[in-house]
Every structure is written in C-alpha cells, then in structure tokens.
GUFIVEX-637039 format. One line per 4 residues: number of its first residue (from 1); their letters; for each residue x, y, z of C-alpha. Coordinates in nm, 2 decimals. Last residue first. Example, Ala and Ser with C-alpha at 12.3 -4.5 7.8 and 13.67 -1.06 7.14 Angstrom:
<rs>
2) SA) 1.37 -0.11 0.71 ~ 1.23 -0.45 0.78 $
</rs>
This chain:
<rs>
341) XXXX) 4.00 0.49 -5.21 ~ 3.88 0.62 -5.55 ~ 3.64 0.31 -5.59 ~ 3.52 0.38 -5.24 $
337) XXXX) 3.45 0.75 -5.31 ~ 3.25 0.67 -5.63 ~ 3.05 0.40 -5.44 ~ 2.98 0.66 -5.18 $
333) XXXX) 2.86 0.92 -5.44 ~ 2.64 0.64 -5.61 ~ 2.50 0.57 -5.27 ~ 2.42 0.93 -5.21 $
329) XXXX) 2.25 0.95 -5.55 ~ 2.03 0.63 -5.46 ~ 1.93 0.81 -5.15 ~ 1.80 1.10 -5.32 $
325) XXXX) 1.95 1.42 -5.15 ~ 1.67 1.55 -4.94 ~ 1.47 1.88 -4.97 ~ 1.16 1.71 -5.11 $
321) XXXX) 1.14 1.46 -4.85 ~ 1.19 1.69 -4.56 ~ 0.96 1.95 -4.70 ~ 0.69 1.69 -4.74 $
317) XXXX) 0.73 1.57 -4.39 ~ 0.69 1.92 -4.26 ~ 0.38 2.00 -4.48 ~ 0.20 1.68 -4.37 $
313) XXXX) 0.28 1.73 -4.00 ~ 0.22 1.39 -3.86 ~ 0.08 1.36 -3.50 ~ 0.33 1.21 -3.25 $
309) XXXX) 0.36 0.86 -3.12 ~ 0.47 0.72 -3.47 ~ 0.77 0.98 -3.47 ~ 0.79 1.08 -3.84 $
305) XXXX) 1.00 1.02 -4.14 ~ 1.06 0.63 -4.10 ~ 1.21 0.46 -4.40 ~ 1.03 0.14 -4.46 $
301) XXXX) 0.98 0.19 -4.83 ~ 1.36 0.26 -4.87 ~ 1.42 0.62 -4.99 ~ 1.46 0.65 -5.37 $
297) XXXX) 1.33 1.01 -5.38 ~ 1.05 0.85 -5.58 ~ 0.99 0.62 -5.29 ~ 0.97 0.94 -5.05 $
293) XXXX) 0.72 1.10 -5.29 ~ 0.51 0.79 -5.28 ~ 0.52 0.77 -4.90 ~ 0.40 1.14 -4.87 $
289) XXXX) 0.12 1.06 -5.10 ~ 0.11 1.19 -5.46 ~ -0.19 1.39 -5.59 ~ -0.54 1.24 -5.63 $
285) XXXX) -0.77 1.08 -5.87 ~ -0.59 0.75 -5.90 ~ -0.44 0.67 -6.23 ~ -0.10 0.82 -6.30 $
281) XXXX) -0.11 0.99 -5.97 ~ -0.11 1.38 -6.01 ~ 0.23 1.55 -5.92 ~ 0.30 1.72 -6.26 $
277) XXXX) 0.36 2.04 -6.09 ~ 0.24 2.25 -5.81 ~ -0.15 2.21 -5.87 ~ -0.18 1.86 -5.73 $
273) XXXX) 0.01 1.95 -5.41 ~ 0.17 1.65 -5.25 ~ 0.50 1.73 -5.45 ~ 0.53 2.06 -5.29 $
269) XXXX) 0.88 2.01 -5.14 ~ 1.00 1.92 -5.47 ~ 1.03 1.59 -5.66 ~ 1.15 1.63 -6.01 $
265) XXXX) 0.91 1.47 -6.27 ~ 0.86 1.10 -6.25 ~ 1.08 0.86 -6.44 ~ 0.87 0.70 -6.73 $
261) XXXX) 0.64 0.40 -6.74 ~ 0.36 0.51 -6.53 ~ 0.33 0.86 -6.66 ~ 0.26 1.16 -6.42 $
257) XXXX) -0.06 1.34 -6.41 ~ -0.07 1.71 -6.46 ~ -0.20 2.02 -6.27 ~ 0.11 2.20 -6.34 $
253) XXXX) 0.33 2.10 -6.61 ~ 0.19 2.32 -6.89 ~ 0.32 2.65 -6.78 ~ 0.35 2.81 -7.12 $
249) XXXX) -0.01 2.97 -7.13 ~ 0.07 3.17 -6.81 ~ 0.19 3.48 -6.96 ~ -0.05 3.46 -7.25 $
245) XXXX) -0.34 3.47 -7.03 ~ -0.58 3.17 -7.03 ~ -0.33 2.99 -6.78 ~ -0.39 3.26 -6.51 $
241) XXXX) -0.77 3.21 -6.53 ~ -0.73 2.84 -6.44 ~ -0.88 2.60 -6.70 ~ -1.19 2.41 -6.58 $
237) XXXX) -1.44 2.61 -6.79 ~ -1.26 2.54 -7.10 ~ -1.30 2.17 -7.07 ~ -0.96 2.01 -7.00 $
233) XXXX) -0.69 1.86 -7.24 ~ -0.49 2.18 -7.23 ~ -0.45 2.11 -6.87 ~ -0.16 1.89 -6.95 $
229) XXXX) -0.04 1.55 -7.07 ~ 0.20 1.29 -6.93 ~ -0.08 1.09 -6.80 ~ -0.42 1.22 -6.89 $
225) XXXX) -0.61 1.49 -6.70 ~ -0.99 1.51 -6.71 ~ -1.05 1.34 -6.37 ~ -0.77 1.56 -6.23 $
221) XXXX) -0.97 1.87 -6.33 ~ -1.30 1.75 -6.18 ~ -1.14 1.67 -5.85 ~ -0.96 1.99 -5.87 $
217) XXXX) -1.29 2.19 -5.88 ~ -1.44 1.97 -5.58 ~ -1.12 2.06 -5.36 ~ -0.88 1.78 -5.34 $
213) XXXX) -0.76 1.64 -5.00 ~ -0.40 1.55 -4.95 ~ -0.27 1.20 -4.98 ~ -0.16 0.95 -4.71 $
209) XXXX) 0.09 0.66 -4.74 ~ 0.29 0.79 -4.44 ~ 0.07 0.60 -4.18 ~ 0.14 0.28 -4.35 $
205) XXXX) -0.09 -0.01 -4.25 ~ -0.41 0.19 -4.23 ~ -0.34 0.37 -4.54 ~ -0.44 0.75 -4.54 $
201) XXXX) -0.72 0.92 -4.72 ~ -0.77 1.29 -4.82 ~ -0.76 1.20 -5.19 ~ -0.83 0.82 -5.22 $
197) XXXX) -0.60 0.54 -5.15 ~ -0.48 0.24 -5.36 ~ -0.20 0.02 -5.19 ~ 0.15 0.07 -5.30 $
193) XXXX) 0.31 -0.16 -5.56 ~ 0.31 0.08 -5.84 ~ 0.52 0.33 -5.63 ~ 0.88 0.32 -5.74 $
189) XXXX) 0.88 0.07 -6.03 ~ 0.57 0.22 -6.17 ~ 0.73 0.56 -6.16 ~ 1.01 0.44 -6.37 $
185) XXXX) 1.37 0.31 -6.31 ~ 1.57 0.39 -6.63 ~ 1.68 0.09 -6.83 ~ 1.58 0.20 -7.16 $
181) XXXX) 1.77 0.52 -7.10 ~ 2.09 0.33 -7.01 ~ 2.16 0.28 -6.64 ~ 2.47 0.28 -6.43 $
177) XXXX) 2.61 0.61 -6.54 ~ 3.00 0.63 -6.50 ~ 3.15 0.67 -6.15 ~ 3.19 1.00 -6.01 $
173) XXXX) 3.55 1.13 -6.04 ~ 3.85 1.15 -5.83 ~ 4.23 1.22 -5.90 ~ 4.45 1.20 -5.61 $
169) XXXX) 4.48 1.17 -5.24 ~ 4.39 1.53 -5.15 ~ 4.04 1.46 -5.29 ~ 3.74 1.65 -5.43 $
165) XXXX) 3.40 1.53 -5.56 ~ 3.14 1.79 -5.67 ~ 2.79 1.68 -5.79 ~ 2.56 1.94 -5.96 $
161) XXXX) 2.20 1.80 -5.97 ~ 1.95 1.71 -6.25 ~ 1.64 1.53 -6.15 ~ 1.41 1.33 -6.38 $
157) XXXX) 1.28 1.06 -6.13 ~ 1.33 0.70 -6.05 ~ 1.68 0.74 -5.93 ~ 1.88 0.45 -6.09 $
153) XXXX) 2.21 0.64 -6.19 ~ 2.09 0.76 -6.54 ~ 1.77 0.89 -6.36 ~ 1.99 1.12 -6.15 $
149) XXXX) 2.11 1.34 -6.45 ~ 2.43 1.46 -6.31 ~ 2.56 1.81 -6.38 ~ 2.95 1.81 -6.32 $
145) XXXX) 3.22 1.85 -6.09 ~ 3.57 1.71 -6.06 ~ 3.85 1.77 -5.80 ~ 4.22 1.73 -5.72 $
141) XXXX) 4.28 1.92 -5.39 ~ 4.58 2.13 -5.37 ~ 4.46 2.34 -5.08 ~ 4.47 2.66 -5.28 $
137) XXXX) 4.28 2.48 -5.57 ~ 4.02 2.35 -5.32 ~ 3.97 2.69 -5.16 ~ 3.95 2.87 -5.49 $
133) XXXX) 3.68 2.61 -5.60 ~ 3.48 2.69 -5.29 ~ 3.50 3.07 -5.34 ~ 3.39 3.02 -5.70 $
129) XXXX) 3.09 2.82 -5.58 ~ 2.99 3.11 -5.34 ~ 3.00 3.36 -5.64 ~ 2.75 3.20 -5.86 $
125) XXXX) 2.74 3.03 -6.21 ~ 2.81 2.68 -6.07 ~ 2.52 2.70 -5.84 ~ 2.29 2.68 -6.14 $
121) XXXX) 2.34 2.30 -6.15 ~ 2.15 2.25 -5.83 ~ 2.34 2.11 -5.52 ~ 2.55 1.82 -5.42 $
117) XXXX) 2.90 1.85 -5.24 ~ 3.17 1.59 -5.17 ~ 3.49 1.63 -5.00 ~ 3.78 1.38 -4.95 $
113) XXXX) 4.08 1.40 -4.73 ~ 3.93 1.65 -4.49 ~ 4.14 1.96 -4.42 ~ 3.92 2.04 -4.10 $
109) XXXX) 3.99 2.41 -4.09 ~ 4.01 2.49 -4.48 ~ 3.71 2.26 -4.53 ~ 3.53 2.42 -4.26 $
105) XXXX) 3.56 2.76 -4.43 ~ 3.45 2.63 -4.76 ~ 3.14 2.50 -4.60 ~ 3.09 2.83 -4.44 $
101) XXXX) 3.12 3.00 -4.77 ~ 2.84 2.76 -4.89 ~ 2.63 2.88 -4.61 ~ 2.67 3.23 -4.70 $
97) XXXX) 2.43 3.21 -4.98 ~ 2.16 3.11 -4.72 ~ 2.16 3.47 -4.59 ~ 1.95 3.57 -4.91 $
93) XXXX) 2.08 3.91 -5.00 ~ 2.08 3.83 -5.37 ~ 1.71 3.75 -5.35 ~ 1.61 3.75 -5.71 $
89) XXXX) 1.27 3.63 -5.63 ~ 1.14 3.55 -5.97 ~ 1.42 3.43 -6.21 ~ 1.69 3.35 -5.96 $
85) XXXX) 1.46 3.20 -5.71 ~ 1.28 2.99 -5.96 ~ 1.62 2.87 -6.14 ~ 1.75 2.76 -5.80 $
81) XXXX) 2.06 2.92 -5.64 ~ 1.91 3.06 -5.33 ~ 1.67 2.75 -5.29 ~ 1.96 2.50 -5.28 $
77) XXXX) 2.01 2.47 -4.91 ~ 2.37 2.35 -4.86 ~ 2.42 1.98 -4.96 ~ 2.71 1.83 -4.76 $
73) XXXX) 2.99 1.59 -4.73 ~ 3.31 1.57 -4.55 ~ 3.51 1.24 -4.57 ~ 3.81 1.21 -4.33 $
69) XXXX) 4.02 0.90 -4.39 ~ 4.02 0.73 -4.04 ~ 4.31 0.69 -3.79 ~ 4.24 1.00 -3.58 $
65) XXXX) 3.87 0.92 -3.54 ~ 3.65 1.20 -3.70 ~ 3.36 1.32 -3.49 ~ 3.59 1.55 -3.28 $
61) XXXX) 3.68 1.72 -3.61 ~ 3.34 1.86 -3.65 ~ 3.34 2.10 -3.34 ~ 3.72 2.17 -3.39 $
57) XXXX) 3.63 2.30 -3.74 ~ 3.39 2.54 -3.59 ~ 3.02 2.56 -3.60 ~ 2.85 2.91 -3.65 $
53) XXXX) 2.77 2.93 -4.02 ~ 2.67 2.56 -3.99 ~ 2.39 2.64 -3.75 ~ 2.35 2.34 -3.53 $
49) XXXX) 2.14 2.05 -3.43 ~ 2.36 1.75 -3.39 ~ 2.21 1.42 -3.52 ~ 2.42 1.10 -3.42 $
45) XXXX) 2.41 0.77 -3.60 ~ 2.18 0.48 -3.62 ~ 2.07 0.58 -3.96 ~ 1.69 0.53 -3.97 $
41) XXXX) 1.64 0.61 -3.61 ~ 1.89 0.91 -3.60 ~ 1.79 1.09 -3.91 ~ 1.41 1.04 -3.86 $
37) XXXX) 1.41 1.18 -3.50 ~ 1.65 1.46 -3.56 ~ 1.51 1.62 -3.87 ~ 1.26 1.84 -3.66 $
33) XXXX) 1.57 2.01 -3.52 ~ 1.63 2.20 -3.83 ~ 1.97 2.36 -3.82 ~ 2.14 2.05 -3.95 $
29) XXXX) 2.46 1.84 -3.87 ~ 2.50 1.47 -3.92 ~ 2.75 1.25 -3.73 ~ 2.98 0.94 -3.76 $
25) XXXX) 2.88 0.83 -4.12 ~ 3.01 0.49 -4.20 ~ 3.09 0.43 -4.57 ~ 2.97 0.10 -4.69 $
21) XXXX) 2.76 0.20 -5.00 ~ 2.44 0.18 -4.80 ~ 2.58 0.40 -4.54 ~ 2.67 0.65 -4.80 $
17) XXXX) 2.32 0.65 -4.93 ~ 2.16 0.68 -4.59 ~ 2.37 0.98 -4.51 ~ 2.29 1.14 -4.83 $
13) XXXX) 1.90 1.11 -4.78 ~ 1.94 1.17 -4.39 ~ 1.65 1.36 -4.26 ~ 1.83 1.69 -4.31 $
9) XXXX) 2.21 1.65 -4.33 ~ 2.31 2.00 -4.38 ~ 2.67 1.89 -4.31 ~ 2.73 1.51 -4.33 $
5) XXXX) 3.04 1.37 -4.15 ~ 3.21 1.07 -4.30 ~ 3.43 0.76 -4.24 ~ 3.72 0.59 -4.39 $
1) X) 3.92 0.30 -4.26 $
</rs>
C-alpha cells in the first residue's frame, strides 16, 4: 500500500486531490496555523503546524507506516519565484528560497519512494531547483518535470504550473492531458450554478459565497466592462490615471470581467479584488466571491474554509484559496502516481 505526507499543505488542495485519486494522506505540514481547521475537517487527516526548515526527517518518517510505499509531496511558497517578484521586487534574499532546499534535505533524510512537487514554471531557472535536481540524481531517482497547463486537465482556469514527479522504483511521468481545448471546463461550469448576490452581500445558505464591496467609482467601471475585454471600453473619465500613462497602458487585464464560456484567468490571492485582475463576474456587477474563487480552484462546492462558529476573515480565506494547489491537479498527480505503481 502507498500513502503520502504533504509538506506546505495549506488548506489541503493537493491533499484533497490525492485522496480523491485513492492515495491516503497521513499528515500535512504547514507553518500557517489558520489552515488547521479547514485542512483537518475536509480531509480527515492530521495537520501539523511546523516550520519546514526546522522539522527533521525523523519527524516526518513517523507518519509513514513501515510497509507503505512512501510518497512525499509539497508545494513550497511560489512567490519568490513568480514573474512579479522577479521583475518588480527582486528579493534575492527572500528566506522562502531556502524552503525548497529544506524539501531537498528532507528527501535525502526520508528517502521516499516517490516525490512530487508543484510550483511556478520560473522555478526551473533558479538555483534551489538545481539543488533539488542534483539531490534526485545523486539518489538515483528517475524523474520528469514539465510546465502543465491546468485547463488541459480539467481545471476551469488558465493556470500554468511546473510539476515534478520522481521515483526510486522506475520511470514516472504525468498522465497525458485529459481534455482537448474544446472540452476545457469553463467559468460557467464552475460558478454558473451559484445564486446571484450583490457586491458587499453574502448568501444566506453559503457563508463563503460573499463578495467584497465596490466603491461608487468601481461600480461605474464594472458596469462599463464587457466580458473578456478591458478598461479601454470605458469612458475616459473612468480610466485610472496610471493607465493613461505609457507605462501602464499595457496592463489590460485589470478591472476586467471574465468570460462565461472560457476558463477563468489564474486565480491569485487577490481574486476577490476587482482591480487586481480580470476578476469581475461575467454578468453580475461585482468581483468574484470567495466560494467562486474556490470553485475555480476546483475545490468541491461543500469544501469548508472557515470555522462556522468564528467570524470569517475575508483576506485570510482568499489567501488560502489562491495559494492552494487546484484539487483537480492534485488528483491528476495522484492518478499519475497510481499508474506508475
């Protein structure tokens, strides 16, 4: 039998996908304690609050039964390797860089039979990834890695991620795409069934289906916005001063509406903010609700992100959802491991 431990588990996107594929997950580690409630209640497994840079191989090994094929998975925080950070912030001293080195250290200590890692495609160009690959080479793993277009695997958003699979048992690869372009899951498929709400309102039946308020100016802007188009359709007095400058004229995806019959744009931690991307609802005059963001990340509609007995932190929930591995991608990784085994 095989089972997994999920490092950097967050609220459980990757874990939930693995479980859906039939792979038990024995435990998840994350430094963010606010992830514990949703991780445990949805996945019926143990959440361990801990800094990956400080935990040891012995700490993790205790969650692998002796007779199981060991599967170690994880998605280190991707912000240090993102296009935005590398272009605008250039934080070469970002301590999160070292987390991938910690992942490699744990591989050396645990010697898992199978390893999987998911991150942004730009990671491939940076030193921590080279350290990880050297580790796999020295330990005689067979591995493959590739940029994956998540929409080709049934995720209802345009999202490209680097997925690595490695095995001590033999050759391993991600299964072929499951969807042709004319079969891609769309925004309508993911959120079209949800009840209509206004900006600043919440559903009475789903406390996560709530949308942020819009300012009077942004209400005027979204009413002038067309699905899949940009702020160039607006009246001149509605256009942001920064977009009137040459330096800002190319940023056409902000303040936009999504299109019903296409996959959504990549869901980020700011998907609830109308001005942060093309996160306007296709027809309602508001940005995405928390539940809609979760659905577009392929979480089940009944996935619980907050303790119902406590007030919801809008920003915290959005961060958890945006940072997650899409559940469907986790399921595809699990299916690939099962086929390999």
